[in-house]
C-alpha positions as CSV (number, residue, x, y, z in Angstrom):
1,M,7.5,9.3,-24.6
2,K,7.7,11.2,-21.1
3,A,8.4,9.5,-17.6
4,V,9.1,11.1,-14.1
5,S,12.7,10.3,-12.8
6,F,14.5,10.5,-9.9
7,P,18.1,11.3,-11.0
8,R,19.2,11.8,-7.2
9,P,17.5,12.3,-3.9
10,E,14.8,15.4,-3.7
11,R,15.2,15.9,-7.6
12,V,12.5,14.9,-10.2
13,E,13.0,15.4,-13.7
14,I,10.7,14.4,-16.7
15,I,12.7,12.9,-19.2
16,D,12.1,10.9,-22.8
17,I,12.4,7.2,-22.7
18,D,12.0,4.8,-25.7
19,E,8.6,3.2,-26.4
20,P,8.4,-0.3,-25.2
21,T,7.8,-3.1,-27.4
22,P,5.7,-6.2,-26.1
23,G,7.2,-9.7,-26.2
24,P,5.1,-12.8,-26.6
25,E,3.7,-13.1,-23.0
26,D,3.5,-9.4,-22.4
27,L,0.9,-6.7,-22.6
28,L,1.3,-3.3,-23.9
29,I,-0.3,-0.9,-21.4
30,E,-1.5,2.7,-21.3
31,V,-0.6,4.1,-17.9
32,Q,-3.4,6.5,-17.3
33,Y,-3.0,7.1,-13.6
34,A,-0.2,6.3,-11.1
35,G,-0.4,6.7,-7.4
36,L,2.4,7.7,-5.4
37,C,3.4,5.1,-2.7
38,G,5.3,5.4,0.7
39,S,8.3,3.6,-1.1
40,D,8.4,6.3,-3.7
41,L,8.5,9.2,-1.0
42,N,11.3,7.5,0.7
43,I,13.4,7.2,-2.5
44,Y,12.8,10.6,-3.3
45,R,13.9,11.6,0.2
46,G,17.0,9.4,-0.4
47,A,15.9,7.2,2.5
48,Y,15.3,4.0,0.8
49,P,18.3,1.3,1.1
50,H,17.6,-1.0,-1.8
51,T,17.3,1.8,-4.3
52,E,20.1,2.9,-6.9
53,Y,20.0,6.1,-8.8
54,P,18.7,7.5,-11.6
55,I,15.4,5.6,-11.5
56,I,12.1,6.1,-12.5
57,P,9.5,5.4,-9.6
58,G,6.0,4.2,-9.5
59,H,4.0,0.9,-9.4
60,E,0.6,1.8,-8.0
61,I,-1.2,2.0,-11.7
62,G,-4.4,1.6,-13.5
63,G,-3.9,1.7,-17.3
64,V,-5.6,0.2,-20.6
65,V,-4.8,-2.4,-22.6
66,M,-3.4,-1.2,-26.1
67,G,-1.3,-4.2,-27.6
68,K,-0.2,-7.8,-26.7
69,G,1.9,-10.7,-27.4
70,D,1.2,-13.7,-29.7
71,A,1.0,-15.9,-26.4
72,V,-1.1,-13.7,-24.2
73,P,-4.5,-15.1,-23.7
74,A,-8.1,-14.0,-25.5
75,S,-9.3,-13.1,-22.1
76,F,-7.1,-9.9,-22.1
77,A,-8.9,-7.7,-24.8
78,I,-7.5,-4.8,-26.2
79,G,-9.3,-1.9,-24.5
80,A,-9.4,-4.0,-21.0
81,Q,-8.8,-1.6,-17.9
82,V,-6.0,-3.3,-15.6
83,M,-3.7,-3.0,-12.6
84,L,-0.3,-4.6,-12.1
85,S,1.3,-6.9,-9.7
86,P,4.5,-4.7,-9.2
87,F,6.7,-7.9,-7.4
88,V,9.2,-10.0,-9.2
89,E,10.1,-13.4,-7.3
90,C,13.2,-15.7,-7.8
91,G,11.1,-18.9,-7.5
92,V,14.1,-20.7,-5.7
93,C,14.8,-18.7,-2.5
94,S,13.2,-20.4,0.9
95,S,10.1,-18.3,0.7
96,C,9.3,-19.1,-2.7
97,R,9.6,-22.6,-2.2
98,Q,6.7,-22.3,0.2
99,G,4.6,-20.3,-1.8
100,R,5.1,-17.4,0.1
101,F,6.4,-15.3,-2.9
102,N,5.5,-12.2,-1.5
103,C,8.5,-12.3,1.0
104,C,10.7,-13.6,-1.9
105,E,14.3,-12.9,-0.2
106,N,15.3,-11.7,-3.7
107,N,12.2,-9.9,-4.8
108,R,12.6,-6.8,-7.3
109,T,9.9,-4.4,-7.0
110,L,8.9,-2.3,-9.9
111,G,9.9,1.4,-9.5
112,V,12.1,0.3,-6.6
113,Q,14.9,-2.1,-7.5
114,R,14.2,-2.0,-11.3
115,N,12.5,1.3,-13.2
116,G,8.6,1.7,-12.4
117,A,5.5,2.6,-14.4
118,M,5.4,6.4,-13.8
119,T,5.4,6.7,-17.8
120,H,2.8,6.9,-20.8
121,R,3.1,3.1,-21.5
122,V,4.5,-0.2,-20.2
123,V,5.0,-3.7,-21.1
124,F,4.4,-6.0,-18.5
125,P,3.9,-10.0,-18.3
126,Y,0.4,-11.0,-18.4
127,R,0.4,-13.1,-15.7
128,K,0.9,-9.9,-13.2
129,V,-1.8,-7.9,-14.8
130,H,-5.3,-8.3,-13.2
131,A,-8.5,-6.5,-15.2
132,S,-11.9,-5.0,-14.2
133,A,-14.7,-4.2,-16.2
134,I,-16.3,-2.2,-13.6
135,L,-13.6,0.0,-12.0
136,T,-11.9,3.2,-14.0
137,T,-8.4,3.2,-14.4
138,Q,-8.1,5.6,-11.5
139,E,-10.0,3.3,-9.3
140,L,-7.9,0.5,-10.2
141,A,-4.7,2.3,-9.4
142,L,-5.8,1.9,-5.3
143,V,-5.7,-1.7,-5.6
144,E,-2.2,-2.4,-4.9
145,P,-1.6,-0.1,-1.8
146,L,-5.2,-1.5,-0.4
147,S,-4.2,-4.9,-1.0
148,I,-1.0,-4.2,1.2
149,G,-3.4,-3.4,4.2
150,S,-5.5,-6.5,3.1
151,H,-2.5,-8.9,3.2
152,A,-1.6,-7.5,6.8
153,V,-5.5,-8.5,8.1
154,N,-4.6,-12.0,6.5
155,R,-1.3,-12.1,8.4
156,A,-3.0,-11.3,11.4
157,R,-5.9,-13.9,11.4
158,V,-8.5,-11.3,12.1
159,T,-11.8,-12.9,12.9
160,A,-15.2,-11.2,13.8
161,E,-14.6,-11.7,17.4
162,D,-11.6,-9.7,17.4
163,T,-11.1,-6.1,18.3
164,V,-8.6,-4.7,15.8
165,L,-6.5,-1.5,16.6
166,V,-4.9,0.0,13.6
167,L,-2.1,2.3,13.9
168,G,-1.7,5.0,11.1
169,C,-5.0,5.8,8.8
170,G,-3.0,6.5,5.8
171,T,-3.5,4.6,2.6
172,I,-2.0,1.3,4.1
173,G,-3.9,1.9,7.3
174,M,-7.1,2.4,5.2
175,G,-6.5,-0.8,3.4
176,V,-6.2,-2.6,7.0
177,I,-9.4,-1.1,8.2
178,L,-11.7,-1.9,5.2
179,A,-10.5,-5.5,5.4
180,A,-10.9,-5.8,9.0
181,L,-14.4,-4.3,8.9
182,R,-14.8,-6.8,5.8
183,R,-14.5,-9.8,8.5
184,G,-16.8,-8.1,11.0
185,A,-14.2,-7.0,13.5
186,T,-14.5,-4.1,15.8
187,V,-12.1,-1.6,14.3
188,I,-10.4,1.2,16.4
189,G,-8.2,3.9,14.5
190,L,-5.4,5.6,15.8
191,D,-3.5,8.6,13.9
192,V,-2.5,12.1,15.0
193,A,-4.4,13.8,12.0
194,E,-8.0,14.5,12.7
195,S,-8.8,14.3,9.0
196,K,-7.6,11.0,8.8
197,L,-9.5,9.9,11.7
198,A,-12.5,11.5,10.2
199,M,-12.0,9.5,7.3
200,A,-11.8,6.3,8.8
201,Q,-15.0,7.0,10.7
202,R,-16.9,7.8,7.5
203,F,-15.7,4.4,6.3
204,G,-17.1,2.7,9.4
205,V,-14.5,2.6,11.9
206,Q,-16.0,2.5,15.0
207,H,-13.7,4.2,17.5
208,L,-11.3,6.7,17.1
209,I,-7.8,7.4,19.1
210,N,-5.7,10.5,18.6
211,P,-2.1,10.0,20.6
212,S,-1.7,13.8,20.6
213,R,-4.9,14.7,22.3
214,E,-5.3,12.0,24.8
215,D,-3.3,9.3,26.6
216,P,-3.5,6.6,24.1
217,L,-3.3,3.6,26.9
218,K,-6.1,4.9,29.0
219,A,-7.9,5.4,25.8
220,I,-7.8,1.5,24.7
221,H,-8.2,0.3,28.2
222,A,-11.4,2.4,28.4
223,L,-12.5,0.6,25.1
224,T,-11.5,-2.9,25.9
225,N,-12.5,-3.4,29.4
226,G,-8.7,-2.7,30.5
227,E,-7.7,-5.6,28.3
228,G,-6.3,-4.3,25.3
229,A,-6.9,-4.8,21.4
230,A,-6.9,-8.4,20.5
231,V,-4.8,-7.5,17.4
232,A,-2.6,-4.5,16.8
233,I,-1.6,-3.6,13.3
234,E,1.2,-0.8,12.8
235,A,0.9,0.9,9.7
236,V,3.0,4.0,10.2
237,G,6.7,2.5,10.3
238,A,7.5,4.9,13.4
239,P,9.4,4.1,16.7
240,A,6.4,5.4,18.6
241,T,3.9,3.4,17.2
242,Y,5.7,0.4,16.9
243,R,6.2,0.5,20.7
244,L,2.4,1.6,21.2
245,A,1.3,-1.3,19.2
246,I,3.2,-3.7,21.6
247,D,1.8,-1.9,24.9
248,M,-1.8,-1.4,23.5
249,V,-2.0,-5.3,22.5
250,A,-4.0,-7.8,24.9
251,Y,-2.2,-10.6,26.9
252,A,-1.9,-13.4,24.0
253,G,-2.7,-10.8,20.9
254,R,-1.2,-10.5,17.7
255,V,0.6,-7.9,16.3
256,A,1.3,-7.2,12.6
257,V,3.6,-4.9,11.6
258,V,3.3,-3.7,8.0
259,G,4.8,-0.1,8.4
260,Y,8.8,0.2,7.3
261,A,10.8,1.6,9.8
262,K,13.4,4.1,9.0
263,E,15.5,3.7,12.1
264,E,16.5,1.2,14.8
265,I,13.7,0.6,17.6
266,T,14.3,-0.2,21.0
267,F,11.7,-2.3,22.9
268,D,11.2,-3.7,26.5
269,T,11.0,-7.1,25.1
270,A,9.8,-8.6,28.6
271,M,6.2,-7.6,27.4
272,W,6.5,-10.0,24.5
273,V,7.1,-12.6,26.6
274,R,5.0,-11.6,29.5
275,K,2.1,-11.4,26.8
276,E,3.3,-14.3,24.9
277,L,2.6,-12.2,21.9
278,D,2.4,-13.4,18.0
279,I,4.4,-10.7,16.4
280,L,4.2,-11.1,12.6
281,G,5.6,-9.5,9.7
282,A,3.5,-8.3,6.6
283,R,5.2,-7.8,3.3
284,N,3.5,-6.9,0.0
285,V,0.7,-8.9,-1.6
286,L,-0.1,-12.7,-1.9
287,G,-3.5,-13.3,-3.7
288,E,-5.0,-10.4,-2.0
289,F,-5.9,-8.5,-5.3
290,S,-9.0,-10.2,-6.5
291,D,-10.6,-9.6,-3.5
292,V,-9.8,-5.7,-3.1
293,I,-11.0,-5.3,-6.8
294,A,-14.4,-7.1,-5.7
295,M,-14.7,-4.6,-2.8
296,L,-14.1,-1.6,-4.6
297,E,-16.7,-2.8,-7.5
298,A,-19.3,-3.1,-4.8
299,R,-18.8,1.1,-4.6
300,D,-20.5,0.4,-1.2
301,K,-18.2,3.1,0.4
302,P,-16.9,6.6,-0.7
303,Y,-13.8,5.1,-2.1
304,H,-12.9,7.9,-4.1
305,E,-12.1,10.3,-0.7
306,L,-9.0,8.0,-0.5
307,I,-7.5,10.2,-3.3
308,S,-6.5,13.6,-1.6
309,A,-4.9,15.0,-4.7
310,V,-4.4,14.4,-8.3
311,Y,-1.3,16.5,-10.3
312,P,-0.8,16.3,-14.0
313,L,2.6,14.4,-14.9
314,E,4.4,17.5,-15.7
315,E,3.8,18.5,-12.1
316,A,5.2,15.3,-10.3
317,G,8.1,17.4,-8.8
318,R,5.6,19.4,-7.1
319,A,3.6,16.6,-6.1
320,F,6.4,14.7,-4.1
321,A,7.6,18.0,-2.7
322,D,4.5,18.7,-1.4
323,W,3.7,15.3,0.0
324,S,7.3,15.5,1.6
325,A,6.5,18.8,3.0
326,A,3.2,17.6,4.9
327,P,2.9,13.9,4.8
328,G,0.0,14.5,7.0
329,D,-2.3,16.3,4.7
330,F,-2.5,13.5,2.2
331,V,-3.9,10.0,2.1
332,K,-3.3,9.0,-1.6
333,I,-1.8,11.4,-4.0
334,Q,-2.2,10.2,-7.7
335,L,-0.6,11.8,-11.1
336,D,-2.7,11.8,-14.2
337,L,-0.6,10.4,-17.0
338,T,-3.7,10.6,-19.7
339,E,-2.2,12.6,-22.9
340,K,-4.5,15.3,-23.4
């Protein structure tokens, strides 16, 4: 069967691999759609330090159960439409012992530290699989990235009384926005791409800031009576937005960072102390999949607009090249892996 492979940075090949066989607790899943994640892009660019080449990327998938092992519960029926939790925790490190498996010290993410799911079929432990009788497989491929944003909102302890500044309105930022809006918060979206700001507004964001067109500090002060946002959530991973999050959050505010910075960042740490900020990392997902599936099942917003482009499996190389050349033009790219 066919699979996408990165033999080395900036090189994409379609290779043949063996068909997988499920073990007793595994599901055999036909992958129909796979989303391109920021980590996939960084691996493609050679900018991800935790990956060895060659590797099959991909962990944002929607697929159909085609077979199962003898120990899989009856609740997983043949034909069920599913998505995967791509994280494997060690169970023994300090974070795992606290039940925070999402930030396991030895985590191995599908498509990052081990071969991923950009292929026609995969086997996966049933305990890591989530099903929906309502969502399409294309919609299910959105669940994992949106759940990462939802986890950042949980980490930031967002409430209905908060004004939440979201720095970056890409896929992860949209996950943050949707989760914060579900909490009843007032949300301010910040991005340099007008198309992404327009999308955020269509999804219900009340205020928009484009730092390439206006002074972001003046804008946030105008929107918050000079105080700054109660919560700032960084979803870009750039030095400028990391620093803006600190500058634009209020005294006694909370800053959650989910974007991976590609370089070292310098800060005026005096502001951390003067403002007495809570600065929180947000990594992966911890129990948010079910909430996001329920959100998408409600179909109360134009979630399909999050998908900017769909490429066939055979054009995976063009998909990555297009995204790498113009990242601001896309929110989410998916590969169509259905066998015609």
